[in-house]
C-alpha positions as CSV (number, residue, x, y, z in Angstrom):
1,M,0.0,6.4,-14.6
2,T,2.4,4.8,-17.0
3,D,2.3,1.3,-18.5
4,E,5.8,0.5,-17.3
5,I,6.5,0.7,-13.6
6,K,10.0,1.8,-12.5
7,E,10.1,-0.1,-9.2
8,I,11.8,1.4,-6.2
9,S,15.3,0.1,-5.6
10,Q,16.9,-0.3,-2.1
11,E,19.1,2.7,-2.8
12,E,16.1,4.8,-3.7
13,M,14.2,3.7,-0.6
14,F,17.1,5.1,1.4
15,E,17.1,8.3,-0.6
16,I,13.3,8.7,0.0
17,W,13.8,8.1,3.7
18,E,16.6,10.6,4.0
19,R,14.8,13.3,2.0
20,T,11.5,12.8,3.9
21,F,13.1,12.5,7.3
22,L,15.2,15.6,6.9
23,N,12.2,17.7,5.6
24,F,9.4,16.3,7.7
25,K,7.8,18.4,10.4
26,G,5.0,16.8,12.4
27,N,4.0,13.7,14.2
28,S,6.8,11.1,13.9
29,E,4.2,8.3,14.1
30,I,2.7,9.5,10.8
31,L,6.2,9.6,9.2
32,R,6.9,6.0,10.5
33,N,3.5,4.8,9.2
34,A,4.0,6.5,5.8
35,F,7.4,4.9,5.3
36,G,6.1,1.5,6.5
37,M,3.4,1.7,4.0
38,L,5.9,2.3,1.2
39,M,8.1,-0.6,2.4
40,M,5.2,-3.0,2.4
41,A,3.9,-1.8,-1.0
42,R,7.4,-2.4,-2.5
43,T,7.1,-6.2,-1.8
44,M,3.3,-6.7,-1.5
45,G,2.2,-4.4,-4.3
46,W,-0.1,-1.5,-4.1
47,K,-3.4,-3.4,-4.2
48,P,-3.0,-5.1,-0.8
49,I,-2.0,-1.7,0.6
50,Y,-5.3,-0.2,-0.6
51,L,-7.1,-2.9,1.5
52,M,-5.0,-2.0,4.6
53,H,-5.4,1.8,4.5
54,G,-8.1,4.2,3.5
55,R,-7.6,6.1,0.3
56,A,-7.2,9.4,2.1
57,T,-4.5,8.0,4.3
58,I,-2.6,6.6,1.3
59,K,-2.8,10.0,-0.4
60,E,-1.5,11.7,2.8
61,Y,1.4,9.2,3.0
62,E,2.2,9.6,-0.7
63,R,2.3,13.4,-0.2
64,I,4.7,13.1,2.7
65,L,7.0,10.7,0.8
66,G,6.7,12.3,-2.6
67,V,5.9,8.9,-4.1
68,K,2.8,7.6,-5.8
69,I,2.6,3.9,-5.0
70,Q,0.5,3.0,-8.1
71,E,3.3,4.5,-10.2
72,R,6.2,3.0,-8.4
73,C,5.0,-0.4,-7.1
74,V,3.5,-3.4,-8.9
75,P,-0.2,-4.0,-8.3
76,I,0.4,-7.5,-6.9
77,G,3.9,-8.1,-5.4
78,K,5.6,-11.3,-4.5
79,D,4.5,-11.0,-0.9
80,A,0.8,-10.2,-1.5
81,H,-0.2,-13.6,-0.2
82,K,0.9,-12.4,3.3
83,S,-2.2,-10.2,3.4
84,M,-5.3,-12.0,4.5
85,A,-7.5,-9.2,3.0
86,W,-5.7,-9.6,-0.3
87,R,-6.2,-13.4,-0.3
88,V,-9.9,-12.8,0.3
89,T,-10.2,-10.0,-2.3
90,S,-8.3,-12.0,-5.0
91,K,-11.3,-14.4,-5.0
92,L,-13.8,-11.6,-5.6
93,S,-14.9,-10.2,-8.9
94,N,-14.2,-6.5,-8.3
95,F,-11.1,-5.2,-6.4
96,W,-12.4,-1.6,-6.2
97,K,-15.7,-2.7,-4.6
98,A,-13.6,-4.4,-1.9
99,V,-11.6,-1.2,-1.4
100,K,-14.8,0.8,-1.0
101,G,-16.2,-1.7,1.5
102,E,-19.0,-2.9,-0.7
103,Y,-18.2,-6.5,0.1
104,P,-19.0,-7.2,3.8
105,D,-16.2,-8.6,6.0
106,V,-13.3,-8.3,3.6
107,K,-11.4,-5.6,5.4
108,T,-12.2,-7.2,8.8
109,N,-10.6,-10.4,7.5
110,S,-13.4,-12.7,8.3
111,P,-11.8,-16.2,8.6
112,E,-14.6,-17.9,6.8
113,L,-13.8,-15.9,3.6
114,V,-10.2,-17.2,3.5
115,K,-11.1,-20.9,3.2
């Protein structure tokens, strides 16, 4: 991963969609989910996405799209606050422990954690 992130422009999002759509063979729901993940990562950042999806799912979506979200999206985007899981995790000491599920109730968005 590089130190400087070249964020995905709207034009590039369209190019990624076109390329992926034209070459994709398989379940269209997976294609839709992969592109939705990328669209959300573009404004929310990749850290909230890692709380929404399992790492294996993210890797599958990245393979489908030909894009690694950690290399093309900021860690914490302008819309990260829209994720309850991110709001909870941002108060914890270790992001990766939250991703791995080592903090109980984070991924289930337990309301008492958001207070």
